[in-house]
C-alpha positions as CSV (number, residue, x, y, z in Angstrom):
1,M,42.0,-214.2,19.7
2,T,41.5,-217.9,19.1
3,T,39.9,-220.1,21.8
4,I,40.1,-223.8,22.3
5,N,36.4,-224.1,21.6
6,E,36.8,-222.3,18.2
7,I,39.5,-224.8,17.3
8,K,37.3,-227.7,18.3
9,D,34.5,-226.2,16.2
10,R,36.8,-226.1,13.2
11,L,37.9,-229.6,13.7
12,N,34.3,-230.8,14.1
13,A,33.3,-228.9,11.0
14,V,35.9,-230.8,9.0
15,A,34.9,-234.1,10.7
16,F,31.2,-233.7,10.0
17,A,31.1,-231.6,6.9
18,G,30.6,-233.6,3.7
19,R,28.6,-236.3,5.4
20,S,25.8,-237.4,3.2
21,Y,22.3,-237.6,4.3
22,E,19.0,-238.6,2.6
23,G,18.1,-235.9,0.1
24,A,21.5,-234.2,0.2
25,D,22.8,-232.6,-2.9
26,R,26.2,-234.0,-3.8
27,A,27.6,-230.7,-4.9
28,A,26.3,-229.0,-1.6
29,V,27.9,-231.7,0.5
30,A,31.2,-231.4,-1.4
31,K,31.1,-227.6,-1.1
32,A,30.5,-227.8,2.7
33,Y,33.4,-230.1,3.1
34,G,35.6,-227.8,1.0
35,D,34.6,-224.8,3.0
36,A,35.3,-226.5,6.3
37,V,38.8,-227.7,5.2
38,S,39.5,-224.2,3.9
39,A,38.5,-222.5,7.1
40,F,40.6,-225.1,9.1
41,D,43.6,-224.5,6.8
42,Q,43.4,-220.7,7.0
43,N,43.5,-220.9,10.8
44,A,45.9,-223.8,11.3
45,A,49.1,-221.8,12.0
46,V,47.3,-219.4,14.5
47,D,45.5,-222.3,16.1
48,M,48.8,-224.3,16.5
49,A,50.6,-221.2,18.0
50,Y,47.7,-220.7,20.4
51,L,47.7,-224.3,21.6
52,L,51.5,-224.3,22.0
53,D,51.2,-221.2,24.1
54,R,48.6,-222.8,26.3
55,I,50.8,-225.9,26.7
56,E,53.7,-223.8,27.8
57,E,51.5,-222.0,30.3
58,L,50.3,-225.3,31.7
59,Q,53.8,-226.6,31.9
60,K,54.8,-223.6,34.0
61,V,51.8,-223.8,36.3
62,I,52.2,-227.5,36.9
63,T,55.8,-227.0,37.8
64,V,55.1,-224.3,40.2
65,A,52.2,-226.3,41.7
66,A,54.5,-229.3,42.1
67,A,57.1,-227.2,43.9
68,E,54.5,-225.8,46.2
69,L,53.1,-229.3,47.0
70,T,56.7,-230.4,47.8
71,D,57.0,-227.5,50.2
72,A,53.7,-228.5,51.8
73,A,54.8,-232.1,52.1
74,L,57.9,-231.1,53.9
75,T,55.8,-229.0,56.3
76,I,53.5,-231.9,56.9
77,V,56.4,-234.3,57.5
78,G,58.0,-231.8,59.9
79,T,54.7,-231.3,61.8
80,Y,53.1,-234.8,61.8
81,A,55.7,-237.4,61.2
82,G,56.6,-239.1,64.5
83,N,59.5,-241.1,63.2
84,F,61.6,-241.9,60.1
85,N,59.1,-244.5,58.8
86,E,56.1,-242.1,59.0
87,S,58.2,-239.4,57.4
88,L,59.1,-241.7,54.5
89,D,55.5,-242.8,54.1
90,I,54.2,-239.2,53.8
91,R,57.0,-238.3,51.4
92,L,56.2,-241.3,49.2
93,K,52.5,-240.8,49.2
94,I,52.8,-237.1,48.2
95,G,56.0,-237.5,46.1
96,G,54.4,-240.0,43.6
97,P,51.7,-237.7,42.4
98,I,54.1,-234.7,42.3
99,D,56.5,-236.8,40.2
100,K,53.7,-237.5,37.8
101,L,52.8,-233.8,37.5
102,V,56.4,-232.8,36.8
103,N,56.8,-235.6,34.2
104,I,53.7,-234.6,32.4
105,A,54.8,-230.9,32.4
106,Q,58.2,-231.9,31.0
107,G,56.7,-234.0,28.3
108,T,57.9,-237.3,29.8
109,P,55.7,-240.2,28.6
110,I,53.8,-242.0,31.4
111,T,52.3,-245.4,31.5
112,P,48.6,-246.0,31.4
113,E,48.8,-247.2,35.0
114,E,50.3,-243.9,36.1
115,A,47.6,-242.0,34.2
116,G,45.0,-244.0,36.1
117,E,43.6,-245.8,33.1
């Protein structure tokens, strides 16, 4: 089974293979690069399928977590909010991050501000 670290290793091999250094044999450098590209190409379809499966799993988990956080927020509102304004404040404070999670899970682009950058 493929792992994310194996995929990273193959990407790094392509990125760094073929780099020249003092005393390097040009043919050996070219062969190393060709070998890295070949290994990457041979695994590309399997790696892509693996990554897509992980993305789908993350989408499901994020959606479930967001629903659970929403339920928790409603419980908090019901327990601790003394009036409508407090209730609204709690819902907004919890609802914003939940909306971000759901948007990310659904593939909706977010702004750098929303991402905290």
